[in-house]
C-alpha positions in Angstrom: -37.0 95.4 -69.1 -38.3 98.9 -68.0 -37.5 100.1 -64.5 -40.4 100.1 -62.0 -42.2 103.4 -61.5 -41.2 105.5 -58.6 -43.7 106.5 -55.9 -41.9 109.8 -55.6 -39.2 111.7 -57.6 -36.6 114.3 -56.9 -39.1 117.2 -57.2 -41.7 115.5 -54.9 -40.6 117.4 -51.7 -40.8 120.8 -53.4 -44.3 120.0 -54.6 -45.3 118.8 -51.2 -44.0 122.0 -49.6 -45.8 124.0 -52.3 -49.1 122.4 -51.5 -48.7 122.7 -47.7 -47.3 126.3 -47.5 -47.6 128.2 -50.8 -47.0 131.6 -49.2 -43.8 130.5 -47.5 -40.5 131.9 -48.9 -38.8 129.4 -51.1 -36.0 131.5 -52.6 -34.1 134.7 -51.7 -31.8 136.2 -54.3 -30.3 139.4 -52.9 -33.3 141.6 -52.3 -35.7 139.5 -54.3 -37.8 137.0 -52.3 -40.1 134.5 -54.0 -42.7 132.2 -52.3 -43.2 128.6 -53.2 -46.2 129.7 -55.2 -44.4 132.5 -57.0 -41.4 130.2 -57.9 -43.9 127.6 -59.1 -45.8 130.1 -61.3 -42.5 130.8 -63.0 -41.4 127.1 -63.3 -44.9 125.9 -64.1 -45.1 128.0 -67.3 -41.8 126.4 -68.5 -43.0 123.0 -67.6 -46.2 123.5 -69.6 -44.1 124.5 -72.6 -41.9 121.4 -72.2 -44.9 119.2 -72.0 -46.5 120.8 -75.0 -43.5 121.2 -77.3 -41.0 118.4 -76.6 -41.2 114.8 -77.8 -41.6 112.3 -75.1 -38.4 110.7 -76.2 -36.5 113.8 -75.0 -35.5 112.6 -71.6 -33.0 115.4 -70.6 -33.1 119.2 -70.9 -30.1 121.5 -70.5 -30.3 124.6 -68.2 -27.8 127.4 -69.0 -28.4 129.8 -66.0 -26.6 130.9 -62.9 -27.9 131.9 -59.5 -31.1 133.4 -60.9 -34.8 132.6 -60.9 -34.2 131.2 -64.4 -31.7 128.7 -62.9 -33.8 127.4 -60.1 -37.1 127.7 -61.9 -35.6 126.0 -65.0 -34.4 123.1 -63.0 -37.8 122.7 -61.3 -39.6 122.9 -64.6 -37.5 120.1 -66.2 -38.1 117.8 -63.2 -41.8 118.7 -63.1 -42.1 117.5 -66.8 -40.7 114.1 -65.8 -37.3 114.7 -67.4 -33.7 115.1 -66.1 -31.8 118.3 -66.0 -28.3 119.0 -67.4 -26.8 122.1 -65.8 -24.4 124.0 -68.1 -21.9 126.4 -66.3 -21.4 129.8 -67.8 -18.0 130.0 -66.2 -16.8 126.9 -68.1 -14.9 127.4 -71.4 -17.1 127.4 -74.4 -15.6 124.2 -75.9 -16.2 122.3 -72.6 -19.9 123.5 -72.6 -20.3 122.5 -76.2 -18.8 119.0 -75.6 -21.2 118.5 -72.6 -24.1 119.6 -74.7 -23.3 117.1 -77.5 -22.5 114.3 -75.1 -25.8 114.8 -73.3 -27.9 114.7 -76.5 -30.0 117.6 -75.3 -32.2 119.2 -77.9 -33.7 121.8 -75.7 -31.9 124.4 -73.5 -33.5 126.8 -71.0 -31.4 130.0 -70.9 -31.4 132.6 -68.1 -31.1 136.2 -69.1 -27.8 136.5 -67.2 -26.3 134.0 -69.8 -27.5 135.9 -72.9 -23.9 136.8 -73.8 -22.7 133.2 -73.3 -25.5 131.9 -75.6 -24.5 134.4 -78.3 -21.0 133.1 -78.1 -22.1 129.6 -78.3 -24.5 129.9 -81.2 -22.0 130.4 -84.0 -20.2 127.1 -83.0 -23.2 124.9 -82.3 -23.2 123.4 -85.8 -19.7 122.1 -85.1 -21.0 119.9 -82.3 -24.6 119.1 -82.9 -26.2 118.4 -86.3 -29.8 119.3 -85.3 -31.6 122.5 -84.4 -32.1 123.3 -80.7 -35.2 124.6 -79.0 -34.1 127.6 -76.9 -36.5 128.5 -74.1 -35.8 132.1 -72.8 -38.3 132.6 -70.0 -37.1 136.0 -68.8 -38.8 139.1 -70.4 -37.0 141.7 -72.4 -34.6 139.7 -74.5 -34.3 137.0 -77.1 -31.1 135.5 -78.7 -29.9 137.1 -81.9 -28.8 135.1 -85.0 -30.7 132.0 -83.8 -32.5 131.5 -87.1 -31.5 127.8 -87.3 -33.0 127.2 -83.9 -36.5 127.4 -82.4 -36.9 130.1 -79.8 -39.7 130.1 -77.2 -39.6 133.5 -75.5 -41.4 134.9 -72.4 -44.3 136.2 -74.4 -45.2 132.8 -75.7 -44.8 131.3 -72.2 -47.2 133.8 -70.8 -50.1 132.5 -72.8 -49.7 129.0 -71.4 -51.7 127.6 -68.5 -49.4 126.8 -65.6 -48.7 123.1 -65.3 -50.5 121.2 -62.5 -48.2 120.9 -59.5 -48.5 117.1 -59.4 -45.8 114.5 -59.2 -44.6 113.5 -62.6 -44.8 109.8 -63.6 -41.2 108.6 -63.7 -39.4 105.2 -63.7 -36.8 104.4 -61.1 -34.1 104.3 -63.7 -35.0 107.6 -65.4 -32.4 110.3 -65.2 -33.0 113.0 -62.5 -29.9 115.0 -63.4 -26.8 114.5 -65.6 -23.5 115.9 -64.5 -20.0 115.8 -66.0 -16.9 115.2 -63.9 -13.3 115.7 -64.9 -11.8 113.0 -66.9 -8.1 111.9 -67.0 -8.2 112.2 -70.7 -9.3 115.8 -70.5 -12.8 115.0 -71.7 -15.6 115.3 -69.1 -17.3 112.0 -68.0 -21.1 112.0 -67.9 -22.7 110.6 -64.8 -26.5 110.1 -65.0 -28.0 110.0 -61.5 -31.3 108.2 -61.6 -34.5 109.2 -59.8 -34.0 106.2 -57.5 -30.5 107.2 -56.7 -31.6 110.8 -55.9 -34.6 109.7 -53.8 -32.5 107.3 -51.7 -30.3 110.2 -50.8 -33.1 112.7 -50.1 -35.0 110.2 -47.9 -32.0 109.6 -45.7 -31.1 113.4 -45.6 -34.6 114.2 -44.5 -34.3 111.9 -41.6 -30.8 112.9 -40.7 -31.0 116.7 -40.9 -34.7 117.3 -40.3 -34.8 120.5 -42.4 -38.1 122.4 -41.6 -40.0 125.5 -42.7 -38.1 127.9 -40.3 -34.8 126.9 -41.8 -32.7 129.2 -44.0 -30.3 127.2 -46.1 -27.1 128.2 -47.9 -26.6 127.6 -51.6 -22.8 127.8 -52.2 -22.2 125.3 -54.9 -22.4 125.7 -58.7 -25.2 123.8 -60.3 -22.7 121.7 -62.2 -21.4 120.4 -58.8 -23.6 117.6 -57.4 -23.5 119.0 -53.9 -25.8 121.7 -55.2 -28.5 119.0 -55.4 -28.4 118.7 -51.6 -28.6 122.5 -51.3 -31.8 122.8 -53.4 -33.7 119.7 -52.6 -33.1 119.1 -48.9 -34.1 122.7 -48.4 -37.3 122.6 -50.5 -38.1 119.1 -49.2 -38.4 120.7 -45.7 -40.3 123.8 -46.9 -37.3 126.0 -46.0 -35.8 129.1 -47.7 -32.9 128.8 -50.2 -30.4 131.6 -49.9 -27.8 131.6 -52.8 -24.8 133.8 -52.3 -24.2 136.5 -55.0 -21.1 136.0 -57.1 -19.7 139.3 -56.0 -19.6 138.3 -52.4 -16.1 138.1 -51.0 -16.8 134.9 -49.2 -20.2 133.1 -48.8 -19.6 132.9 -45.1 -20.3 136.7 -44.8 -23.9 135.9 -45.6 -24.5 133.7 -42.6 -25.1 136.7 -40.3 -26.7 138.8 -43.0 -29.2 136.1 -44.0 -29.5 134.6 -40.6 -28.7 131.2 -42.1 -29.5 128.1 -40.0 -28.0 125.4 -42.4 -24.6 125.7 -43.9 -23.0 123.4 -46.5 -19.7 124.1 -48.3 -16.3 122.7 -49.2 -13.7 123.2 -46.5 -11.8 125.7 -48.8 -14.7 128.2 -48.2 -14.1 127.9 -44.5 -10.3 128.3 -45.0 -10.9 131.8 -46.7 -13.3 132.7 -43.9 -10.6 131.9 -41.4 -8.1 134.0 -43.3 -10.5 136.9 -43.3 -10.9 136.7 -39.5 -14.5 135.6 -39.7 -14.3 132.6 -37.3 -14.3 134.4 -34.0 -15.9 132.3 -31.2 -19.7 132.6 -31.4 -19.6 134.5 -34.7 -22.3 132.3 -36.3 -24.9 131.7 -33.5 -27.8 131.2 -36.0 -26.4 128.0 -37.5 -27.8 124.7 -36.3 -26.1 122.6 -39.0 -22.6 123.0 -40.4 -21.9 120.5 -43.2 -18.7 120.1 -45.1 -18.0 117.8 -48.1 -15.9 117.7 -51.3 -12.4 117.9 -49.8 -10.6 116.6 -46.8 -11.5 118.6 -43.6 -8.7 119.3 -41.2 -9.2 119.0 -37.5 -7.9 122.6 -36.9 -10.5 124.0 -39.3 -13.3 121.9 -37.8 -12.3 123.2 -34.4 -12.3 126.8 -35.5 -15.6 126.5 -37.3 -17.3 124.7 -34.5 -16.2 127.5 -32.1 -17.6 130.1 -34.5 -20.9 128.1 -35.0 -21.1 127.0 -31.5 -24.8 126.2 -31.6 -24.5 124.0 -34.6 -23.9 120.3 -35.2 -20.9 120.0 -37.5 -20.6 116.9 -39.8 -18.1 115.9 -42.3 -19.8 114.3 -45.3 -18.1 112.2 -48.0 -19.1 110.9 -51.4 -18.3 111.1 -55.1 -20.8 112.1 -57.8 -21.0 108.4 -58.9 -22.5 107.6 -55.5 -25.0 110.5 -55.4 -23.9 113.6 -53.4 -22.7 111.9 -50.1 -22.7 108.4 -48.7 -20.8 108.5 -45.4 -20.9 110.9 -42.5 -19.0 111.8 -39.3 -20.3 114.0 -36.5 -17.7 116.2 -34.9 -17.3 116.3 -31.1 -15.1 119.1 -29.8 -13.9 117.0 -26.9 -13.2 113.6 -28.5 -12.9 114.1 -32.2 -9.4 115.8 -32.3 -7.9 112.6 -30.9 -9.6 110.4 -33.5 -8.2 112.4 -36.5 -5.6 110.7 -38.6 -2.9 112.9 -40.2 -4.9 115.8 -38.8 -7.9 115.0 -41.0 -11.4 114.5 -39.7 -12.7 111.0 -40.3 -15.3 110.4 -43.0 -17.3 108.2 -40.7 -19.9 105.6 -41.3 -22.1 104.8 -44.4 -25.6 106.0 -44.6 -28.4 103.6 -43.7 -28.9 101.1 -46.6 -25.5 101.8 -48.2 -22.3 99.7 -48.1 -18.6 100.3 -48.1 -15.7 97.9 -48.6 -11.9 98.5 -48.3 -9.9 96.5 -50.9 -6.4 95.9 -52.1 -5.1 96.2 -55.6 -6.6 92.9 -56.4 -10.0 94.0 -55.3 -9.9 91.7 -52.2 -11.1 93.1 -48.9 -8.4 94.0 -46.5 -8.4 93.2 -42.7 -9.8 95.7 -40.3 -7.3 98.5 -39.7 -5.3 98.1 -42.9 -5.3 100.7 -45.7 -6.8 100.2 -49.1 -9.1 101.6 -51.7 -12.7 102.5 -50.7 -15.4 100.9 -52.8 -19.1 101.9 -52.4 -22.3 99.9 -52.9 -26.0 100.4 -52.4 -29.0 102.3 -53.9 -27.1 105.5 -54.3 -24.5 104.1 -56.6 -25.1 105.1 -60.3 -25.0 102.9 -63.3 -21.8 104.1 -64.8 -20.5 106.7 -67.3 -22.6 108.0 -70.1 -21.9 106.2 -73.4 -18.5 105.0 -72.1 -18.5 101.2 -71.3 -14.8 101.1 -71.1 -14.5 103.6 -68.2 -17.6 102.2 -66.6 -16.0 98.7 -66.6 -12.9 100.0 -64.9 -14.7 101.9 -62.1 -17.9 99.9 -61.5 -16.8 96.5 -60.6 -17.9 93.2 -58.8 -15.9 92.1 -55.7 -15.2 88.7 -54.5 -17.8 87.2 -52.1 -20.4 89.9 -52.8 -22.4 88.2 -55.5 -23.6 90.3 -58.4 -23.6 93.6 -56.5 -21.8 96.4 -58.4 -19.4 98.5 -56.5 -17.9 101.9 -57.4 -14.1 102.2 -57.0 -13.5 105.7 -55.6 -9.7 105.9 -55.9 -9.7 107.1 -52.3 -7.4 105.5 -49.8 -8.9 104.8 -46.4 -8.7 102.5 -43.4 -11.6 101.3 -41.3 -11.4 100.6 -37.5 -13.2 98.0 -35.5 -16.2 100.3 -35.0 -16.6 100.6 -38.8 -15.5 104.2 -38.9 -13.6 105.2 -42.0 -10.5 107.3 -42.0 -9.5 109.2 -45.2 -5.8 108.8 -46.0 -5.6 110.5 -49.4 -6.1 110.0 -53.1 -4.4 107.4 -55.2 -4.0 110.1 -57.9 -2.5 112.5 -55.3 0.4 110.1 -55.0 3.6 111.1 -56.8 7.1 109.8 -56.9 9.9 112.0 -55.5 13.3 110.7 -56.4 11.7 107.2 -56.5 9.8 107.5 -53.2 6.0 107.3 -53.3 4.6 110.4 -51.6 1.1 111.3 -50.5 0.8 115.1 -51.1 -2.0 115.6 -48.6 0.2 114.3 -45.8 2.6 117.2 -46.6 -0.3 119.6 -46.9 -1.2 119.0 -43.3 2.4 119.5 -42.0 2.8 122.6 -44.2 -0.4 124.2 -42.9 0.5 123.7 -39.3 4.1 125.1 -39.9 2.8 128.1 -41.8 -0.1 128.7 -39.4 -2.6 129.0 -42.2 -5.1 126.7 -43.7 -4.3 128.2 -47.1 -1.2 126.1 -47.9 -0.7 123.2 -50.4 2.3 121.0 -51.4 3.1 120.9 -55.1 5.6 118.5 -56.8 7.9 120.7 -58.8 9.2 120.4 -61.4 6.8 117.6 -62.4 7.4 115.3 -65.3 5.5 112.0 -66.1 4.3 111.6 -62.6 7.7 112.0 -61.0 9.4 115.1 -59.6 12.7 116.1 -58.1 11.2 117.8 -55.2 8.3 119.5 -53.4 7.5 123.2 -53.0 5.0 124.8 -50.7 2.5 127.4 -51.9 0.9 129.5 -49.1 -1.4 132.5 -48.7 -1.6 134.5 -45.6 1.9 133.8 -44.2 4.8 136.2 -43.8 7.7 135.5 -46.3 10.2 136.3 -43.5 9.0 133.0 -41.8 9.8 130.8 -44.8 12.9 129.3 -43.2 11.1 128.6 -40.0 8.4 126.8 -42.1 10.9 124.7 -43.8 12.7 123.8 -40.5 9.3 122.9 -38.9 8.6 120.6 -41.9 12.1 119.0 -41.6 11.3 118.1 -38.0 8.3 116.0 -39.0 8.9 114.8 -42.6 11.5 112.7 -44.4 14.0 114.9 -46.3 12.5 114.0 -49.7 9.1 115.2 -48.6 10.2 118.6 -47.2 9.4 121.6 -49.4 12.5 123.0 -50.9 11.0 126.5 -51.2 7.9 128.4 -50.2 6.0 130.5 -52.8 3.5 133.1 -51.7 0.2 133.6 -53.6 -2.2 136.4 -52.8 -4.9 133.9 -53.3 -4.8 130.1 -53.6 -6.6 129.3 -56.9 -9.8 127.3 -56.6 -11.6 125.4 -59.4 -15.3 125.9 -60.3 -16.3 123.6 -57.5 -14.5 125.6 -54.8 -11.7 123.1 -54.4 -8.0 123.9 -54.3 -6.8 123.7 -57.9 -3.4 122.0 -57.9 -3.3 122.0 -61.7 -3.7 125.7 -61.9 -1.1 126.3 -59.3 1.4 124.2 -61.3 0.4 126.1 -64.4 1.1 129.4 -62.6 4.5 128.2 -61.5 5.4 127.2 -65.0 4.3 130.6 -66.4 6.5 132.3 -63.9 9.4 130.3 -65.3 10.2 128.9 -61.9 
């Protein structure tokens, strides 16, 4: 049976802002500023082409673009046509992009000019992954892909002759895909997560009430479009009629743009704040323009929250939590400089309470809820929880489950370990998959991270099991950035005073930079690879 039609969709907020204030700035890219009307004029041409040239059965369209008018206009055009968008990341390896393209089933790709070279690298290999010609829409003037004879190309000149699509809400069903993202899979193959219009709208409606973004706000855009937190960046901003301010890739750290762009709303992973701290950017009162400071995607330490709150002293700081499978974020904790440090567990800021209308349940290994105060795996339920993994019923069945005494409701198993107090507040304890065995002892790496960072007096420190083999290791090493090597023995001694012997780092390695993955999170796998390449 078909899903009921939605009264609104993910793009509704943008279209409402377009109608109310067409001359207001919608996007600032460096020195380029586009109003809502100008951005729509760009997107509306592409939307008209999609409506004219695509079969209605094509429900998703890929966007290969990066921090450009083509990226943001391309996403808006896809949503305006009533379809879902599939972002492709030019920083990903070509094989991964091709696997994502094949898995999505996309027959149409919108390509920004900045990705011209990437497209040319992809074209010779497309036939190995898809057995049908693609429609390539290249909306930026002055270029067209070479050697694309097998594929249909719609260039800027053809788009210019089209009438701009009417800025009206598309007719969509609640279950239609709003966007399709791919998360890392344990097998090395990305897992597709289709977030429905109803999932996305549930988040946006709550975010609008909680954050109250308005037309005078200027919002950061720190996340790659393949990271679901970018959906918050774009659509909470445009839903409120605010200005989106993406950071240029060449920027040393996005935090430097807070003052330059007079940002009022900030959203990032904690690692970005760690680098800002290392660069000495978190002086008290450094970011007076901010009224919201939001963090998500990684555990947030109390020391970092304290430092950021001091720098953004006029802002409300909140720690958001949620996996892609539960649509952007689903719980939240508001930081209080006076009371919150004492509420932190293992030095980590709580992840708080579920959003209105969403549910949480803490369970044991048998998926039975545990008593209040006991640790267990966090399961999520509610209108933000997605339907499962694209074309993968086996993985879906493992992660999307039914719990005892909850009827037919489907819950998502996060793999995160938490405990919940009598107030209902959730405290993050670590990841099941960050647990390793050291000489037979089960160890939570993030517990060592906290002690190591405090001992090294830097947020840029991480514990690595080394050497690691089949999930077990003979010991732990510490990898730090921003610490003096002469203090290594003091760091180890400080760890010895607070950790069991088998959890104490045997050695400290110094990296000029702690590697991050494409989502801005600390990349433990890359660190392990670097240690192996050094022959350590």
